[in-house]
C-alpha positions, -999 to +999 in steps of 0.1 A: -021+135-207-039+106-187-075+104-176-078+113-143-095+085-123-121+086-096-108+078-056-136+056-050-148+046-015-166+014+000-188+010+030-187-018+057-198-047+035-178-040+002-203-021-015-189+009-037-198+041-026-202+078-046-165+085-061-141+115-055-116+127-076-087+137-058-068+158-085-099+175-092-108+183-054-072+194-051-075+215-081-110+231-070-097+239-037-065+256-051-087+278-076-105+288-049-080+295-027-059+313-060-029+298-053-014+262-048-023+245-017-001+243+014+014+215+023-002+207+057-035+213+036-023+189+010-014+164+033-043+163+048-064+160+017-038+129+006-045+113+039-081+115+037-081+100+001-061+071+012-088+067+041-112+061+012-091+029+003-101+012+038-112-023+036-102-026+003-078-048-016-052-032-040-038-059-066-006-059-084-011-060-123+008-062-157-017-056-181-047-035-189-066-071-189-054-076-159-065-045-143-099-053-157-101-086-138-089-067-109-116-040-110-140-065-122-131-086-090-138-051-065-101-042-063-105-002-051-067+002-067-044-013-088-008-013-086+010-008-125+041-024-125+058-039-154+065-073-137+051-088-104+075-093-074+078-130-075+094-126-113+113-093-100+123-116-077+130-147-104+150-124-124+174-107-102+191-078-115+184-041-114+146-036-114+133+002-121+102+023-125+080+010-150+077+025-188+052+056-184+036+042-217+023+007-200+014+025-168-006+049-191-023+020-207-034+008-176-047+040-165-068+038-196-081+005-191-096+010-160-119+037-135-105+033-101-071+049-085-041+034-104-010+031-082+029+026-093+061+020-082+091+042-076+128+032-065+134+044-028+153+078-031+145+083-065+129+117-069+130+121-107+112+086-110+084+100-089+083+132-107+078+114-141+053+095-124+029+126-110+034+139-149+017+111-161-013+118-133-011+082-111-031+085-084-005+070-055+029+062-058+047+036-042+083+044-029+093+005-030+117-015-014+106-044-040+125-020-064+163-017-066+169+012-039+186+043-059+197+061-022+206+038+003+204+069+028+181+092+019+141+083+009+123+110-014+109+141+003+075+136-001+064+168+011+075+183-024+049+161-043+013+168-048+008+132-050+000+109-022+027+086-011+025+049+001+058+033+020+066+001+036+073-002+069+085-031+091+080-015+127+070+018+144+097+038+140+104+033+102+064+040+095+066+070+119+096+084+098+078+076+061+050+094+077+076+129+087+087+123+055+053+130+037+040+095+031-002+093+034-005+053+035+020+031+055+018-009+046+041-036+066+065-047+037+062-083+044+082-102+021+070-096-014+069-121-042+072-151-018+033-162-010+044-170+030+026-145+049+050-147+081+070-115+078+039-096+071+025-109+101+055-103+118+054-070+108+021-062+117+022-077+153+056-056+155+036-024+146+009-030+169+025-042+196+048-009+199+017+015+191+002-004+224+033+000+245+039+037+234+000+041+239+003+028+278+037+055+288+030+086+310+030+113+291+065+123+301+079+090+286+068+099+255+101+123+245+123+095+256+106+070+237+104+093+207+142+094+205+146+059+213+124+048+176+143+079+161+109+098+153+096+133+158+080+139+189+049+154+179+042+119+160+053+096+187+028+121+209-001+114+179+002+074+186+003+079+224-031+096+224-046+081+194-034+045+197-032+043+159-009+055+132-018+090+119-022+073+085-041+046+074-019+010+072-028-021+049-010-050+051+016-064+024+041-089+013+030-126+010-005-123+007-023-153-012-056-168-002-085-155+014-072-171+048-043-146+045-062-114+040-084-125+066-054-129+091-043-097+079-074-077+090-077-096+121-044-087+133-056-048+126-047-041+090-070-019+075-065-033+040-046-060+018-024-054-011-018-086-033+013-088-054+021-122-069-008-142-051-033-137-078-019-134-113+005-161-106-023-184-094-044-211-114-078-189-115-067-155-111-103-142-113-119-162-089-089-158-063-092-124-069-132-116-061-124-146-031-097-118-015-113-089-022-146-108+000-128-121+026-107-085+034-142-071+035-160-099+057-128-113+075-148-121+105-174-147+089-158-180+087-190-194+070-179-171+043-145-178+045-146-212+038-168-210+007-147-183-006-115-208+000-132-236-022-118-248-059-100-214-062-076-234-082-036-238-076-024-210-057+015-197-065+042-222-055+058-197-029+093-193-012+093-204+027+111-181+045+144-201+051+152-205+011+151-165+005+185-151-009+174-113-011+156-099+020+138-069+002+123-060+037+159-047+045+159-023+022+149+015+033+150+019+070 
């Protein structure tokens, strides 16, 4: 079995704090109780583990060498996949879960958490990733959907799930299914941040609108959003999602990362933008620093200098396949 990695927490300045091993903590609790954790308790632990990634950057990697570059740059986690989104988009065809042997190689190369993607609705792929002790599973629209109606019942798994959303309704439906972390869908593999911006603004606007309602108006709002009343009421009372919300899709520069943090993201996923650029190590470190220090414009200016050529990218009006439309 793969070695269990540490979930590493950062403070406000991006400094690594004492790691917490999610698997070990869950098993310690189960050993004390003498029984498997109930869903509510397991779900709360998974959400707390995801909270530890706040303020960090999660990077797509395809090799152990790239994973080590990401870790050295300060990434809080890596996403292991055989092809980054830009290559998936260019190649076309059916895109599936990565080879477990490839994922294990990345698990063994780094000490930070490792995530991996499964197709929407593909329970068997998710069970395989849980069997190799992956730290997080991303039920991802980047891969070809296995089911165009149903998502995975994430409550049946011990591993925390990440899911994409482009509005509040999608986010709350994924949370009801058991997601421990939400990310904007954006439009992966394009290097164009416009859709990530659109999705983050949409979600936060809908949160503000729901929070502004009278208590007796929340039930109707829940019906319109097609979400459980209890989750709608949580957002109404707390003015936020019940799980951490990251930005993803098209983030390619330190300025892109800072923009998403300014719009309310609690961290950033970077896919093709790093290892499709001219100087991946320098760009990776710059994006990590920009995410942690997004309010410091002087630092952002310095971080943006001499990064090498950015990924070529695709304009929104040139996109043939809209991945963000998958899995509503």
